[in-house]
C-alpha positions in Angstrom: 0.1 -0.2 -0.1 1.1 3.5 -0.9 2.8 5.1 2.2 0.6 8.5 3.0 2.8 11.7 2.4 2.2 14.8 4.5 3.4 18.3 4.2 4.2 20.5 7.1 4.9 24.1 7.1 7.2 25.5 9.2 10.3 23.9 11.0 9.8 25.7 14.6 8.7 23.5 17.5 5.3 22.5 16.0 6.5 21.8 12.4 9.3 19.6 14.0 7.4 17.7 16.4 4.6 17.6 14.2 7.1 16.0 11.3 8.6 13.9 13.9 5.4 12.4 15.6 3.7 11.6 11.8 6.7 9.8 10.8 6.5 7.9 13.7 2.9 7.2 12.9 4.1 5.6 9.7 3.8 9.1 7.1 6.1 10.1 4.9 6.7 14.2 5.8 7.7 16.5 3.7 8.9 20.3 5.6 9.1 23.3 4.4 10.2 26.6 5.8 10.6 29.8 4.3 14.2 30.5 6.4 17.6 29.0 4.6 17.9 26.7 7.9 16.5 26.4 11.5 15.7 29.8 12.4 18.6 31.6 15.1 17.7 33.3 18.4 14.1 33.8 20.0 13.8 34.2 23.7 13.3 31.5 26.4 10.7 29.4 26.2 8.9 27.0 28.8 8.2 23.5 28.5 5.3 22.3 31.2 3.8 19.4 32.4 2.3 17.1 29.9 4.5 19.1 27.5 7.8 17.4 29.0 5.9 13.8 28.5 6.3 14.8 25.1 9.7 15.5 25.1 10.3 11.8 27.3 8.4 10.4 24.2 10.9 11.6 21.8 13.5 10.9 23.8 15.2 14.6 24.4 14.1 15.3 27.7 17.3 14.8 30.0 19.1 16.9 26.9 16.4 19.5 27.5 17.4 19.4 30.7 20.4 19.5 30.5 20.5 23.0 28.2 18.0 24.8 30.2 18.4 28.4 31.8 20.3 28.5 35.4 18.6 31.7 36.7 19.0 32.0 40.5 16.5 35.1 40.6 15.3 38.1 39.0 14.9 42.4 39.9 12.4 44.2 38.8 13.3 48.1 38.5 11.3 51.3 38.0 12.0 53.6 35.0 15.3 55.2 36.4 16.9 51.9 37.2 15.9 51.8 41.0 15.6 48.3 42.0 12.0 47.7 43.8 12.2 44.1 44.5 13.9 40.6 43.9 13.2 37.4 44.0 15.4 34.1 44.3 12.2 31.8 44.3 10.9 32.7 41.0 11.4 34.8 37.6 8.3 36.3 35.9 9.8 34.2 32.7 10.1 30.7 34.3 8.2 30.8 37.5 9.3 28.9 40.3 13.0 27.9 40.0 12.3 24.5 42.0 10.0 23.4 39.4 9.9 20.3 37.6 9.6 22.6 34.4 12.2 23.4 32.0 12.7 26.8 30.7 15.0 26.9 27.5 16.1 28.9 24.7 14.1 28.4 21.7 16.9 27.6 18.9 18.6 25.2 21.9 15.0 23.6 21.6 14.5 23.5 17.8 18.0 21.9 17.8 17.0 19.0 19.6 14.0 18.3 17.9 15.5 18.5 14.7 18.0 16.3 15.9 15.2 13.7 16.1 13.2 14.7 13.2 15.8 13.9 10.4 15.4 10.4 9.3 12.7 9.8 6.8 11.7 13.3 6.9 12.4 15.5 3.6 13.1 19.3 4.2 12.8 22.1 1.6 14.3 25.2 3.3 14.3 28.4 1.6 10.9 28.1 0.4 7.4 28.4 1.0 3.9 27.4 -0.2 2.2 29.7 -2.4 -1.1 28.0 -3.4 -3.6 25.3 -1.8 -5.9 23.1 -4.1 -7.8 20.3 -2.2 -9.4 17.3 -4.2 -11.1 14.5 -3.2 -7.9 12.3 -3.3 -5.6 15.0 -2.0 -3.8 18.7 -1.7 -2.4 20.3 -4.9 0.2 22.3 -3.5 1.9 25.6 -5.1 5.2 26.2 -4.1 7.4 29.7 -4.5 10.7 27.8 -5.8 10.0 24.4 -6.0 7.8 22.5 -8.3 4.4 21.7 -7.7 3.1 18.6 -5.8 0.3 17.0 -4.5 0.2 15.4 -1.0 -2.5 13.5 1.1 -2.5 16.0 3.8 -1.6 19.5 4.9 -0.6 20.6 8.0 0.3 24.5 8.6 2.7 25.0 11.6 3.6 28.2 10.4 3.6 30.5 13.3 0.5 33.6 14.3 0.8 34.6 10.6 0.3 31.3 9.2 -0.1 30.6 5.1 -1.6 27.4 5.2 -4.2 28.9 7.4 -4.9 32.3 4.9 -5.2 29.7 2.5 -7.5 27.0 3.7 -9.3 28.9 6.2 -9.5 32.5 5.5 -8.2 35.8 6.3 -5.7 36.6 9.3 -8.1 39.3 10.8 -10.7 36.5 11.6 -9.2 35.0 13.9 -6.6 37.2 15.2 -7.6 38.6 18.9 -4.7 41.4 19.9 -3.6 41.8 23.4 -3.0 45.5 23.4 0.6 45.1 23.3 4.0 44.5 20.6 7.0 42.9 21.6 10.7 43.3 20.2 13.0 40.4 20.7 16.8 40.1 19.9 20.0 38.8 21.4 23.6 40.6 22.1 26.6 40.5 23.9 26.7 40.5 27.8 27.4 44.0 28.2 25.8 43.9 31.9 27.6 41.5 33.0 24.4 39.6 34.4 25.2 36.1 36.0 22.4 34.2 35.8 19.8 36.7 36.7 16.9 38.2 35.0 16.0 41.9 34.8 12.8 43.6 34.5 12.4 47.2 33.9 8.6 49.1 34.0 7.0 51.9 33.7 3.4 52.2 33.0 2.8 50.7 29.1 6.6 50.2 28.4 9.1 47.4 29.8 12.0 45.1 29.3 13.6 41.9 30.3 17.0 41.1 30.1 18.8 37.8 30.9 22.1 35.8 30.3 22.5 33.1 28.3 25.2 30.7 26.8 27.0 30.7 30.0 26.5 34.7 30.5 28.3 35.1 27.4 25.3 36.7 26.0 22.0 38.7 26.5 18.5 37.9 25.4 16.5 40.9 25.6 12.3 41.5 25.3 11.5 44.6 25.2 7.7 45.8 24.9 5.1 48.5 24.9 1.0 48.9 25.3 -0.8 49.9 22.0 -4.4 49.5 20.0 -3.3 47.8 16.7 -1.8 49.5 14.4 -0.4 49.1 10.8 3.4 48.6 10.0 5.2 46.3 7.5 6.1 43.0 8.8 9.8 43.0 6.7 10.6 46.2 7.5 12.8 45.6 10.7 14.2 49.3 10.2 10.9 50.4 11.2 10.2 48.3 13.8 13.3 48.9 15.9 12.7 52.6 15.3 9.2 52.2 16.7 10.7 50.1 19.9 13.2 53.3 20.2 10.6 55.5 19.9 8.7 54.0 23.0 11.5 53.0 24.9 13.4 55.8 24.5 12.5 57.8 27.8 13.4 55.2 30.3 16.8 55.6 32.1 19.5 52.8 33.3 21.0 51.0 30.4 18.3 51.1 28.3 20.0 53.4 25.7 23.0 51.1 25.5 20.3 48.9 24.9 18.5 50.3 22.0 21.8 50.9 20.6 22.6 47.1 20.6 19.5 46.4 19.0 20.1 48.4 16.5 22.7 46.3 14.8 21.1 42.9 16.2 20.8 40.2 13.2 18.6 38.0 14.7 15.5 40.7 15.7 12.2 39.8 15.8 9.0 41.6 16.1 5.3 41.1 16.4 2.0 41.6 18.4 0.9 39.8 21.5 -2.1 38.3 20.1 -4.1 35.2 20.2 -5.5 32.9 17.6 -9.0 31.6 18.0 -10.9 29.4 15.5 -14.1 27.4 15.5 -12.2 24.5 13.7 -8.4 23.6 13.4 -8.8 21.4 10.3 -10.8 22.3 6.9 -10.8 19.0 3.9 -7.5 17.9 4.0 -5.9 20.8 6.4 -5.0 21.0 10.0 -3.3 23.7 12.1 -0.9 22.8 14.8 0.7 25.7 17.7 0.3 29.1 17.1 -1.3 28.5 13.7 -4.5 27.5 15.2 -4.5 28.4 19.0 -1.9 30.9 19.6 -1.9 31.5 23.2 0.6 34.6 23.1 3.5 35.0 25.2 2.0 35.9 28.0 0.5 32.5 28.8 3.9 30.9 29.0 2.5 28.0 27.4 3.2 28.3 23.5 5.6 25.7 23.4 3.7 23.3 25.6 0.5 23.8 23.7 2.8 23.2 20.2 4.3 20.1 21.4 1.0 18.3 22.8 -0.9 19.6 19.8 1.8 17.5 17.5 1.8 14.7 19.7 -2.4 14.6 19.7 -3.1 15.2 16.0 -0.2 12.3 15.0 -1.6 9.9 17.5 -5.1 10.2 16.2 -4.1 9.8 12.2 -2.3 6.9 13.4 -5.4 5.8 15.3 -7.7 5.5 11.7 -4.9 6.1 9.3 -7.8 5.0 6.6 -10.0 7.9 7.8 -8.3 11.3 8.4 -11.7 12.8 9.0 -12.5 10.5 11.9 -8.6 11.6 13.0 -9.2 15.2 12.7 -12.5 15.4 14.6 -11.3 13.5 17.7 -8.0 16.0 17.6 -10.5 18.7 17.9 -12.4 16.8 20.6 -9.1 15.8 22.6 -7.2 19.4 22.5 -9.9 22.2 22.6 -10.2 21.9 26.1 -6.6 21.9 26.5 -6.0 25.1 24.8 -8.8 27.0 26.3 -7.5 26.4 29.9 -4.1 27.3 28.7 -5.0 30.4 26.4 -7.1 31.8 29.2 -3.6 31.9 31.3 -2.9 35.0 29.2 -5.9 36.9 29.9 -7.3 36.2 33.7 -4.4 38.2 35.2 -3.9 41.0 32.4 -1.7 43.3 35.3 0.9 40.2 36.0 2.0 36.4 35.6 -1.2 34.1 36.0 -1.7 32.5 39.4 0.4 29.6 40.2 -2.6 27.2 41.2 -4.2 28.2 37.5 -0.7 27.2 35.8 -0.8 23.7 37.4 -4.0 23.1 36.3 -3.9 24.1 32.9 -0.5 22.8 32.4 -1.8 18.9 33.0 -5.2 19.2 31.9 -4.7 16.3 29.1 -3.6 12.6 29.2 -1.5 11.8 26.5 -2.9 8.6 26.1 -6.6 10.1 26.7 
């Protein structure tokens, strides 16, 4: 019998995990990624609760624990750089420091997943999907560069601004809920000489966090400001950096040096804090995984965990009924939707700060992998 083929759009956490688990279920995955390789940089991300079990079943949990950040605590500063308080028990980014949950750099996690998702998986780097034409027997996919091909299924794991979602489900504004803020992320040298210590600076609607990485040899910075939605060029990083300089330029402490470092950062990323809400994550032979279908926003701390768990559940259901993808898609929706709802709520139930610890504990474990 002919092996079933599936195209996965995106080589981030969601896409790599989806390709791995689909291969595990007997599919022949092809991954298409717009970037020329795995994307560098990115902020520290959390893997919590049941998502840790997914990493364990992939055989990378021990390595992920080895690569976890080693923060000793955090400080909160006011606009002038005066310390307001400090904690050696938790950080805003990762929660309690004595937790079994893991915080690690995004690029470290994708490198681990890519190492596991190589055998039997085809990669098309430096390309993207241009067209989708669904038919009863498959999906005809046109690429920006590669020749058109047909696949049995297509999975959009291509993030908040998903191409698969736009082509198979509709325009982005139908599904995106803006959460009233924008953020920029980049890395630079550790000119602050931070030693496993996270520093937050906050002034009303503007804030940022800096923390060391790579053995304290570099800094990762996340800068943000509150704002209603506005139009900007998603491809113009110069314009985006100028926006952050304008909004945060009044802040004191080391802000001028940080904004100067941002100007030269090669791995800069800017986007809105937003969620994706949809009535269905599947349409015909297309399905969405991770931020493409149910982005909870970084405010939830659960985007990575949703991506890992979503990839596992989708592949498991397709493996249960390989001859009936429609039934598999229905079970994927039914099993995952309550888990997604609880985790998306973490970003909105406490707008003034991190979600309560008890809410995070309940949400991160609100699904059984073998259910």
